[in-house]
N, C-alpha and C positions, 0 to 999 in steps of 0.2 A: 696568868696575870689576874690580879684581883679586880673586881668590878666596883669596889668600894669607892664612894665619892671622895674627891680630893679637895672639895671646896663647897661653897654655899652660893646658890643663885638667889639673889633677892630681886624684887621688882617694884615698880611704881604703877602697877596696873590700876589699883583702886584710885590713886591720885589722878591718873589719866582719864579714867571714867568720869570722875567728878568735874574735871576740866572740860569735858566734852558734853556739856548740857546735862550733867548729872545722870549720865547713862547708867542704866541698871545692869546688874549681872545678867539678867535674863535677856535684855536687849543685845548685849555684847555676845552672849552665847548664841543667840539666833543668827546674828550676823556672821559668826564663825562656823555655824553648823555643829556646835558641840553643846553639852549640857551646862546649865547654870552651876551645877555642883562642880564641874571641871573648872569653871572660872573661879569659884570660891577656893578650890584646892590650889590653883595657881597663885592666887592672891595671898593665901596663907603660907606659901612656900612648901606645901606638901606634895606638889606635883610640878614637874618641869614640862612645858609644852613642847610639841614637836617643832622642828624648824619651820615647817609650813605654817603652823599656827602663829609662831613668833613673828614671821614676816608679814602675815596677814594683819597682825596687831599694828605693825608699823604703818601699814596702809590706812587702817581705820583711824589711827590717831595722828597720822601725818607727821611722823617723827622717826628718829633713828632707833635702831635696836638697842643701843646702849643708853638711850633715854628711858627705856622701859625696863630692861634687865641689866643687872650688875653681877659680876662674878668676883668672889673673894676666896682665895685658896685658904685652907686651914692654916697653912704656914703664915700667911699675911695676917690672918685673924689672931693667931697666937702672938705674933710680934707686936701688934697694936695693943694687946691687953697687958703687956708687960709693964 
């Protein structure tokens, strides 16, 4: 079975940081115990966080997982661009 991604995960992480007193990437990284570069990569859509990090983000921002991350399959994306 192929490990190729079947969709795109987008996120509202940057928006959530600014809504929380303009939290910096460094402050968020420290709260999560990860690097600022990892936060930047998640925000840019170049890296998907572990479930543990994703759920920690919901605690930090006091919101649901689907308010931070959104999933769109390639099929849905293709249908929307027709």
